[in-house]
C-alpha positions in Angstrom: 0.0 0.0 0.0 1.5 3.3 -1.1 1.6 6.6 0.9 -1.4 8.0 -0.9 -3.4 4.9 0.1 -3.1 5.7 3.8 -3.7 9.5 3.4 -6.8 10.9 5.1 -8.6 13.1 2.5 -11.8 13.2 4.6 -13.9 10.8 2.6 -15.7 9.9 5.9 -15.5 13.5 7.2 -17.5 15.8 4.8 -17.9 18.3 7.6 -14.2 19.4 7.2 -13.0 17.8 3.9 -11.6 20.2 1.4 -11.7 23.2 3.8 -8.7 25.5 4.5 -8.6 24.1 8.1 -8.2 20.6 6.7 -5.2 21.8 4.5 -3.7 23.7 7.4 -3.8 20.7 9.7 -2.6 18.0 7.3 0.6 15.9 7.9 2.6 18.2 5.5 1.7 21.2 7.6 2.4 19.4 10.9 5.8 18.5 9.5 6.4 22.1 8.5 5.4 23.3 12.0 7.9 20.8 13.6 10.7 22.0 11.2 9.8 25.7 11.9 10.1 25.1 15.7 13.5 23.4 15.2 14.7 26.2 12.9 13.6 29.0 15.2 15.4 27.3 18.1 18.6 27.3 16.1 18.2 31.0 15.4 17.7 31.7 19.1 20.8 29.7 20.0 22.9 31.4 17.3 21.7 34.8 18.5 22.9 34.0 22.0 26.3 32.7 20.8 25.3 29.1 21.6 25.5 28.0 17.9 27.6 28.8 14.9 26.4 32.1 13.3 25.9 30.3 10.0 23.8 27.5 11.5 20.4 29.1 10.9 21.0 29.5 7.2 22.2 25.9 7.0 19.1 24.5 8.8 16.8 26.8 6.9 18.0 25.4 3.6 16.7 21.9 4.6 13.6 23.0 6.6 11.0 22.6 3.9 8.5 19.8 4.6 8.5 18.7 1.0 12.0 17.3 1.5 10.8 14.7 3.9 8.8 11.5 3.5 5.8 11.8 5.8 4.8 8.1 5.3 8.3 6.9 6.2 8.4 9.2 9.3 5.0 7.9 10.5 6.1 4.3 10.2 9.5 5.0 11.9 7.8 7.0 14.7 6.7 3.7 16.2 10.3 3.2 17.3 10.3 6.1 19.7 6.6 6.9 20.1 6.6 10.2 18.3 7.5 11.6 14.8 10.0 14.1 16.1 12.7 11.4 16.7 12.9 10.1 13.0 12.4 13.6 11.7 15.4 14.8 13.7 17.5 12.0 12.2 16.6 13.1 8.7 16.9 16.8 9.4 20.4 16.4 10.9 21.5 14.2 8.0 20.3 16.7 5.4 21.8 19.7 7.4 25.1 17.9 7.8 25.5 17.9 4.0 25.1 21.7 4.1 27.1 22.4 7.3 28.2 20.0 10.0 28.2 22.9 12.5 24.6 23.7 11.5 23.6 20.1 12.1 25.2 20.1 15.5 23.0 23.0 16.6 19.7 21.3 15.9 17.6 20.4 19.0 20.3 21.4 21.5 18.8 21.5 25.0 15.4 20.4 23.7 13.4 17.2 23.9 10.9 15.7 21.5 7.9 16.8 23.6 9.1 20.4 23.5 9.1 20.2 19.7 5.8 18.3 19.4 3.8 20.4 21.9 5.1 23.7 20.5 4.5 22.6 16.9 0.9 21.7 17.7 0.4 25.1 19.2 1.9 26.7 16.1 -0.3 24.5 13.9 -3.4 25.5 15.9 -2.6 29.2 15.6 -2.3 29.0 11.9 -5.5 27.0 11.5 -7.4 29.4 13.9 -6.6 32.3 11.6 -8.9 30.9 8.9 -11.5 29.6 11.4 -11.8 33.1 12.9 -12.0 34.7 9.5 -15.0 32.5 8.6 -16.5 33.0 12.1 -16.3 36.8 11.5 -18.0 36.4 8.1 -20.8 34.4 9.8 -21.2 37.0 12.5 -21.4 39.8 10.0 -24.0 38.0 8.0 -26.1 37.0 11.1 -26.0 40.7 12.2 -27.3 41.7 8.8 -30.1 39.2 9.0 -31.0 40.4 12.5 -31.2 44.1 11.5 -33.0 43.3 8.2 -35.7 41.3 10.0 -35.9 43.4 13.2 -39.6 44.0 12.7 -40.5 40.7 10.9 -43.0 39.1 13.2 -42.8 35.3 13.9 -43.9 32.9 16.5 -41.3 31.8 19.1 -41.2 28.1 20.1 -40.4 26.6 23.5 -40.1 22.8 23.9 -41.1 22.6 20.2 -44.5 24.3 20.8 -45.7 27.8 19.9 -45.1 30.2 22.8 -45.0 34.0 22.3 -44.7 36.4 19.5 -41.2 37.4 18.5 -39.3 38.6 15.5 -37.1 36.7 13.1 -34.5 39.5 13.7 -34.2 38.5 17.4 -33.9 34.8 16.4 -31.0 35.7 14.1 -29.5 38.0 16.8 -29.6 35.1 19.3 -27.7 32.9 16.8 -25.2 35.7 16.5 -25.0 36.0 20.3 -23.8 32.4 20.5 -21.5 32.5 17.5 -20.0 35.8 18.4 -19.4 34.8 22.0 -17.8 31.5 20.9 -15.6 33.4 18.3 -14.4 35.7 21.1 -13.5 32.6 23.1 -11.6 31.2 20.1 -9.7 34.5 19.6 -8.7 34.5 23.3 -7.6 30.9 23.0 -5.5 31.8 19.9 -3.9 34.7 21.7 -3.0 32.5 24.7 -1.4 29.6 22.7 1.8 28.9 24.6 5.3 27.7 24.0 6.0 24.4 25.8 9.7 24.0 26.5 11.2 22.2 29.5 13.9 19.9 28.3 14.1 16.2 29.1 12.2 16.4 32.4 10.9 19.9 32.7 13.9 21.3 34.6 15.6 23.1 31.6 18.8 21.5 32.9 20.6 21.0 29.6 19.6 24.5 28.4 20.8 26.1 31.6 24.1 24.3 31.2 24.4 25.4 27.6 23.6 29.0 28.5 26.3 29.0 31.0 28.9 27.9 28.5 28.3 30.7 26.0 31.6 32.1 24.6 32.6 35.4 26.4 30.4 34.6 29.4 27.0 35.4 27.8 24.4 36.6 30.2 21.3 35.0 28.6 19.5 32.6 30.9 17.4 29.6 29.9 14.3 31.7 30.5 15.7 34.5 28.2 16.2 31.9 25.5 12.7 30.4 25.7 11.2 33.9 25.8 13.0 34.7 22.5 11.7 31.4 21.0 8.2 32.2 22.0 8.4 35.6 20.5 9.9 34.3 17.3 7.1 31.7 16.9 4.4 34.2 17.8 3.4 32.2 20.8 2.8 33.3 24.4 5.7 32.8 26.9 4.5 30.6 29.7 5.3 30.9 33.4 6.8 27.4 33.3 7.0 24.3 31.1 3.6 22.5 31.0 4.6 19.0 29.8 2.3 17.3 32.4 0.0 20.3 33.0 -2.2 19.9 30.0 -4.6 22.7 30.7 -3.3 24.8 27.7 -4.5 21.9 25.5 -7.9 21.4 27.3 -8.5 25.2 27.2 -8.0 25.2 23.4 -10.2 22.2 23.1 -13.0 23.8 25.1 -12.9 26.9 22.9 -13.2 24.8 19.8 -16.0 22.8 21.2 -17.9 25.9 22.2 -17.7 27.2 18.7 -19.0 24.0 17.1 -21.8 24.0 19.6 -22.8 27.6 18.8 -22.7 26.8 15.0 -24.7 23.6 15.7 -27.5 25.7 17.4 -27.9 27.7 14.2 -27.9 24.5 12.1 -30.4 22.8 14.4 -32.8 25.7 14.0 -32.4 25.9 10.2 -33.0 22.2 9.9 -36.3 22.6 11.8 -37.4 25.8 10.2 -36.7 24.5 6.7 -39.0 21.5 7.0 -41.6 21.9 4.2 -44.5 22.0 6.7 -42.8 25.0 8.5 -40.9 26.5 5.5 -39.7 29.7 7.3 -36.1 29.5 5.9 -34.2 27.7 3.2 -30.5 27.2 2.6 -28.7 28.9 -0.2 -28.7 26.8 -3.4 -25.5 25.7 -5.1 -24.9 23.5 -8.1 -24.5 19.9 -7.1 -25.4 20.4 -3.4 -28.5 19.1 -1.6 -29.8 16.6 -4.2 -31.0 13.1 -3.4 -29.8 10.1 -5.4 -33.2 8.5 -5.3 -35.6 11.5 -4.9 -34.9 14.3 -7.3 -37.6 16.6 -5.9 -35.7 17.0 -2.6 -33.4 19.9 -1.8 -31.6 18.7 1.4 -30.2 21.3 3.8 -26.7 19.9 3.6 -24.8 22.8 5.0 -26.8 22.5 8.2 -26.5 18.7 8.3 -22.7 18.9 8.1 -22.5 21.7 10.7 -24.6 19.7 13.0 -22.5 16.6 12.5 -19.4 18.7 13.5 -21.2 19.9 16.6 -22.1 16.4 17.6 -18.6 14.9 16.9 -16.6 17.6 18.7 -17.5 16.7 22.4 -16.1 13.3 22.0 -12.7 14.7 21.0 -12.9 17.2 23.8 -13.6 14.5 26.3 -10.5 12.7 25.0 -8.4 15.7 25.7 -9.8 16.1 29.2 -9.3 12.4 29.9 -5.7 12.6 28.7 -5.1 15.6 30.9 -6.5 13.8 33.9 -4.3 10.8 33.2 -1.0 12.7 32.8 1.7 11.1 34.9 5.2 11.8 36.1 7.3 14.3 34.1 6.1 13.1 30.7 2.7 11.6 30.2 2.8 8.0 29.0 0.2 7.4 26.3 -2.1 10.1 27.5 0.1 12.8 25.8 0.1 10.8 22.6 -3.7 10.5 22.4 -4.1 14.3 22.4 -2.5 14.8 19.0 -5.2 13.4 16.8 -8.0 14.6 19.0 -6.8 18.2 18.9 -6.3 18.1 15.1 -9.8 16.7 14.7 -11.3 19.5 16.8 -9.4 22.1 14.7 -10.7 20.5 11.5 -14.3 20.3 12.8 -14.4 23.9 14.0 -12.8 25.0 10.7 -15.4 23.1 8.6 -18.3 24.3 10.7 -17.1 27.9 10.5 -16.7 27.8 6.7 -20.1 26.2 6.2 -21.8 28.5 8.7 -20.5 31.6 6.9 -21.9 30.3 3.6 -25.2 29.4 5.3 -25.6 32.8 7.1 -24.6 34.8 4.0 -27.2 33.0 1.8 -30.0 32.1 4.1 -33.4 32.7 2.5 -36.2 33.9 4.8 -39.9 33.4 3.9 -41.9 36.2 5.4 -45.1 34.6 4.1 -44.4 31.4 6.1 -43.5 33.4 9.2 -46.8 35.2 9.0 -48.7 32.0 8.2 -47.2 30.2 11.2 -47.8 33.1 13.6 -51.4 33.4 12.5 -51.9 29.6 13.0 -51.0 30.1 16.6 -54.0 32.5 16.9 -54.6 35.0 19.7 -53.5 32.4 22.3 -50.0 33.3 21.4 -50.4 36.4 23.7 -52.1 34.4 26.5 -49.4 35.5 28.9 -50.3 39.1 28.2 -54.0 38.4 28.6 -53.3 36.8 32.0 -51.3 39.9 33.0 -53.6 42.6 31.6 -57.1 41.2 31.3 -57.5 38.7 34.1 -57.1 41.3 36.9 -59.9 43.3 35.4 -62.2 40.4 36.0 -61.4 39.7 39.7 -64.4 41.7 40.9 -63.0 41.9 44.4 -62.0 38.2 44.4 -58.3 37.8 43.6 -57.7 35.0 41.2 -61.2 34.9 39.8 -60.1 36.6 36.6 -57.4 34.0 36.0 -60.0 31.3 36.4 -62.3 33.0 33.8 -59.5 33.4 31.3 -58.3 29.9 31.8 -61.8 28.5 31.3 -62.2 30.6 28.2 -58.9 29.2 26.8 -59.9 25.7 27.6 -63.3 26.1 25.9 -61.8 27.5 22.7 -59.3 24.7 22.5 -61.9 22.0 23.1 -64.7 23.4 21.0 -62.8 25.2 18.3 -64.8 28.4 18.9 -62.8 31.6 18.1 -61.0 32.6 21.3 -61.3 36.3 20.5 -65.1 36.0 20.4 -65.2 34.0 23.6 -63.0 36.5 25.4 -65.1 39.4 24.1 -68.1 37.7 25.6 -66.3 37.2 29.0 -65.0 40.7 29.3 -67.7 43.5 29.3 -67.0 46.4 26.9 -67.2 48.8 29.8 -64.2 47.0 31.3 -62.2 46.7 28.1 -63.2 48.4 24.9 -63.0 46.8 21.5 -59.9 49.0 20.7 -58.3 48.0 23.9 -59.0 44.3 23.4 -57.6 44.5 19.9 -54.4 46.0 21.2 -54.1 43.3 23.9 -54.4 40.6 21.2 -52.0 42.2 18.7 -48.8 40.2 18.7 -46.8 43.2 17.4 -47.6 44.9 20.7 -46.1 42.1 22.9 -42.5 41.9 21.8 -40.9 43.1 25.0 -37.4 44.4 24.4 -36.8 42.5 21.2 -35.7 45.6 19.2 -33.3 46.7 22.0 -31.9 43.1 22.3 -31.2 43.1 18.6 -29.3 46.4 18.9 -27.3 45.2 21.9 -26.3 41.9 20.3 -25.4 43.3 16.9 -23.3 46.0 18.5 -21.5 43.5 20.6 -20.6 41.2 17.8 -20.1 43.2 14.5 -18.1 40.5 12.7 -16.2 41.2 9.4 -17.8 40.5 6.0 -15.7 38.9 3.4 -13.7 41.3 1.2 
């Protein structure tokens, strides 16, 4: 079986296949991140006088991932339990042909976990750039929907049933509230991605020894060197190595899960609202998408289906990260560290796929105002029963607190059981001298029972403006 036969193109993962996040988290990109960490470390050593000044150029010349056989490295990684060990052998061999002194500087004072953890943080930062760009597109589009439909009446649903009148704008704004908040969490997680560098057992012993041997009595400490490395890679400089404190990984995993959950909420609603019997929204059409192999009349909401699948898959990988963190042992986790790698990559891919599809969904979502009106009207005046209880019932107490509520409740029950128009029954139960026809009409008007819907839309859209695509 050739290398291509074992490559994961995402045939079983359409939620992320073919997305920028998939490309940015592939084995080639992981290899490049590993090489980038090794190269940046050589630069730091050279800048501190701990490596030959020409070493960085020599290592840079052989630090292109295309020079290395990923399939061979994966197979040989079984010998030491991680891909850094065979990659180091190949990197040193290629660098030695350019400069023996350059080859000697590679990996000095580091250990394979330093390289692997840091490369994964670097990989995550690069992938998160595209996830956040798509999340911003989705936020901008949801904000547009919210403002455009701020006054579009609809029926709200609780526990799947009609509840109160609302607006489609508020529904879209609440989608934005979740997506925008989760995107902020992702941005914070991206900003907090940390270098992990502790040496063989987290003491920085070899690096401390090397720093003390700098020609001319250099003054750079081990912490100075790791700070330079963090800066060069664009990562945060941690208080201390975290090779067995895996909370930086679980924090990133949690942010990725939160985003897929927020995207999943939007997808869940679109799946429900696009059912033909409801018909309030429909996905944007695209050639070759949404068709059925057996039923050509169908237009399946595939974007929402795939977003939902990502949201359902993500918690399993998050649980894996948390279980691994809880099982971390000694000064380098045995097995639990290794199980993080694929779980973290899967979360990055799922979040990336969900973000890309959510942006397309939000930008092209079709809203049927006719269906929104029809469904609200089907709920009838009982959709404002809460207001009736608050406004009308007290007028019927006649000195006996609670009597009005009993009258209204009995009127509702009669209408539901007999099918008689509730408005007529209520008119008969409430004398005109207590509540005029105009006042009764106002009470039953769903447009006059929207609470702070308009203000909520303004607050949410102001908080999460997003960025539309260029």
